[in-house]
C-alpha positions as CSV (number, residue, x, y, z in Angstrom):
1,M,170.2,162.1,199.6
2,G,169.0,165.7,199.6
3,L,165.4,164.5,199.9
4,L,166.3,162.3,202.8
5,I,168.0,165.2,204.7
6,H,165.1,167.5,204.0
7,T,162.7,164.8,205.4
8,V,164.8,164.6,208.6
9,S,164.8,168.4,208.9
10,L,161.0,168.6,208.5
11,G,160.6,165.8,211.1
12,I,162.9,167.6,213.6
13,R,161.0,170.9,213.2
14,W,157.6,169.1,213.5
15,G,158.7,167.5,216.8
16,R,160.1,170.8,218.1
17,V,157.2,173.1,217.4
18,G,154.5,170.4,217.8
19,H,152.7,170.7,214.5
20,G,153.0,170.1,210.8
21,P,154.8,172.5,208.4
22,F,151.8,174.5,207.2
23,I,151.5,177.7,209.2
24,N,153.9,180.4,208.0
25,L,155.7,181.1,204.8
26,Y,158.9,179.2,205.8
27,E,157.0,176.1,206.7
28,I,154.9,176.2,203.6
29,L,157.9,176.7,201.3
30,S,159.8,173.9,203.0
31,S,157.1,171.3,203.0
32,N,156.1,172.2,199.4
33,V,159.6,171.9,198.1
34,W,159.8,168.5,199.9
35,S,156.5,167.3,198.3
36,L,157.5,168.6,194.9
37,M,160.9,166.9,195.2
38,L,159.3,163.6,196.3
39,C,156.9,163.5,193.3
40,F,159.7,164.4,191.0
41,V,162.1,161.7,192.4
42,I,159.4,159.0,192.2
43,F,158.6,160.0,188.6
44,M,162.3,159.9,187.6
45,M,162.7,156.4,189.2
46,L,159.7,155.1,187.3
47,S,160.2,156.8,184.0
48,K,163.8,157.1,183.2
49,Q,163.0,157.5,179.5
50,N,161.6,161.0,180.3
51,A,164.7,162.1,182.2
52,Q,165.1,165.1,179.8
53,M,162.1,166.6,181.5
54,S,164.3,167.2,184.6
55,R,166.0,170.1,183.0
56,Y,162.7,172.0,183.1
57,I,161.6,171.0,186.7
58,V,164.9,171.3,188.6
59,P,165.2,175.1,187.9
60,I,161.8,175.6,189.4
61,L,162.8,173.6,192.5
62,A,166.0,175.5,192.7
63,L,164.3,178.8,192.7
64,L,161.9,177.7,195.5
65,M,164.9,176.5,197.5
66,I,166.6,179.9,197.1
67,W,163.4,181.6,198.2
68,L,163.3,179.2,201.2
69,V,166.9,180.0,202.2
70,F,166.1,183.7,202.4
71,T,162.9,183.2,204.4
72,P,163.0,183.7,208.2
73,A,162.5,180.4,210.0
74,R,160.3,181.7,212.9
75,D,158.5,179.3,215.3
76,T,154.8,179.1,215.0
77,Y,151.9,177.8,217.1
78,L,148.9,175.8,215.9
79,P,145.6,177.7,216.2
80,P,142.7,175.8,217.8
81,T,140.8,175.8,214.5
82,Y,143.7,173.8,212.9
83,N,143.5,171.0,215.5
84,T,141.5,168.6,213.3
85,I,142.2,165.5,211.2
86,W,140.5,167.1,208.2
87,L,143.2,169.7,208.0
88,Y,145.8,167.0,207.4
89,F,143.7,165.4,204.6
90,H,143.2,168.9,203.2
91,V,147.0,169.7,203.3
92,F,148.3,166.4,202.0
93,S,145.8,166.4,199.1
94,G,147.1,169.9,198.2
95,K,150.7,168.6,198.3
96,F,149.9,165.9,195.9
97,F,148.0,168.3,193.7
98,L,151.0,170.7,193.4
99,G,153.4,167.8,192.8
100,L,151.4,166.3,190.0
101,L,150.8,169.8,188.5
102,L,154.5,170.4,188.5
103,L,155.1,167.1,186.6
104,A,152.4,168.1,184.1
105,T,154.0,171.5,183.7
106,G,157.5,169.9,183.2
107,M,156.0,167.7,180.5
108,A,154.3,170.7,178.9
109,I,157.6,172.6,178.7
110,F,159.3,169.5,177.4
111,E,156.6,169.3,174.7
112,L,157.1,173.0,173.7
113,V,160.8,172.4,173.3
114,A,160.5,169.1,171.6
115,T,158.2,170.6,168.9
116,K,161.1,172.7,167.7
117,S,163.6,169.9,168.0
118,T,165.0,167.9,165.1
119,D,165.2,164.8,167.3
120,R,162.7,162.4,165.7
121,S,163.1,159.9,168.6
122,I,160.9,162.2,170.8
123,S,157.2,161.3,170.6
124,I,155.1,164.5,171.0
125,P,151.8,162.6,171.4
126,A,153.3,160.4,174.2
127,I,154.6,163.5,176.0
128,Q,151.3,165.2,175.7
129,L,149.4,162.1,176.9
130,L,151.6,161.8,180.0
131,S,151.1,165.5,180.7
132,Y,147.4,165.1,180.4
133,R,147.4,162.2,182.8
134,F,149.4,164.1,185.4
135,L,146.9,167.0,185.0
136,A,143.9,164.7,185.4
137,F,145.3,163.3,188.6
138,A,146.2,166.8,189.8
139,F,142.6,167.8,189.2
140,C,141.4,164.8,191.3
141,F,143.6,165.8,194.2
142,E,142.6,169.4,194.1
143,S,139.0,168.3,194.2
144,L,139.8,166.3,197.3
145,M,141.6,169.3,198.7
146,L,138.6,171.5,198.3
147,F,136.3,168.8,199.7
148,F,138.3,168.2,202.8
149,G,138.9,171.9,203.2
150,A,135.1,172.5,203.2
151,I,134.6,169.9,205.9
152,W,137.4,171.4,208.0
153,A,135.9,174.9,207.5
154,Q,132.5,173.6,208.8
155,D,134.2,172.2,211.9
156,A,136.3,175.3,212.5
157,W,134.0,178.2,211.5
158,G,130.5,176.7,211.1
159,R,130.4,177.1,207.3
160,Y,131.5,175.0,204.3
161,W,132.5,177.9,202.1
162,S,132.8,181.7,202.5
163,W,134.4,182.9,199.3
164,D,137.3,184.4,201.1
165,P,140.3,185.3,198.8
166,L,142.1,181.9,199.2
167,E,138.9,179.9,198.7
168,T,138.0,182.0,195.6
169,W,141.4,181.7,194.0
170,A,141.5,178.0,194.7
171,F,138.2,177.5,193.1
172,L,139.4,179.5,190.0
173,T,142.4,177.2,189.8
174,W,140.1,174.2,189.9
175,L,138.0,175.8,187.1
176,S,141.1,176.4,185.1
177,L,142.0,172.7,185.3
178,V,138.4,171.8,184.3
179,F,138.8,174.0,181.3
180,V,142.2,172.7,180.2
181,L,141.1,169.0,180.6
182,H,137.9,169.7,178.6
183,W,140.0,171.5,175.9
184,K,142.3,168.6,175.6
185,T,139.5,166.1,175.1
186,S,137.2,168.2,172.8
187,H,139.5,170.3,170.6
188,G,141.8,169.3,167.8
189,H,144.1,172.4,168.3
190,Q,146.5,170.6,170.6
191,K,149.4,173.0,170.1
192,I,147.9,175.4,172.6
193,Y,147.5,172.7,175.2
194,P,151.0,173.0,176.8
195,V,150.6,176.8,177.0
196,L,147.3,176.2,178.9
197,V,149.0,173.8,181.3
198,L,151.7,176.5,182.0
199,A,148.9,179.0,182.7
200,C,147.3,176.6,185.2
201,F,150.7,176.3,187.0
202,V,151.2,180.0,187.2
203,L,147.6,180.5,188.5
204,A,148.1,177.7,191.1
205,F,151.5,179.2,192.1
206,L,150.0,182.7,192.7
207,T,147.1,181.1,194.5
208,F,149.0,179.0,197.0
209,F,152.2,181.0,197.3
210,G,150.8,184.5,197.2
211,V,147.1,184.9,198.2
212,P,147.4,183.4,201.7
213,F,150.1,185.9,202.7
214,I,148.3,189.0,201.6
215,S,144.8,188.0,202.6
216,T,143.3,189.4,205.9
217,A,140.7,186.7,206.0
218,P,140.8,184.2,208.9
219,H,141.3,181.4,206.5
220,K,145.0,180.7,206.4
221,G,144.7,177.1,205.2
222,M,147.9,177.2,203.2
223,I,149.2,174.1,201.7
């Protein structure tokens, strides 16, 4: 029900301001919370046996909602450079990336807790495999996000890449996913894997919730 109400709220604002929720901090937070909730709800519907993971994801969503409540809901306008279909491909790829990364992070936290649990019904390898799959899909969507973003940048500013702060940190996030996926498939020391997933999530959070709002570069392609 909360997700449905949030969807209606986003739709009303979209119709009123005339563009999608991806310009200022309020819009970014609102749309990101919506996409994270959507991915989480779909996962819970399809994988009820992993419902315990919700206790690690819900607090993250709750903190983002609290942040959203205290963020001014100012109206925004769509800059001419944002008026392209590639922006929407770029944004929605980023939404799926963050949602899948959140699920991978939830499974990683679940794994860290389960390793210290006496409950033998919990399968650590199964949890880690699911986390790895979520991370792999997150990597695919971030790759698409960077690809579509490059096409958008070429249309908007006449260059595919400029190494501005957001692009640089997004690329570092992409490299961190490459490193963790490679580590998972090539190293036997799997106990450090969930910690590496958490590090990826922290880096992605700082990149997409922090860098765009302190950068003075013209690129404000926040997701």
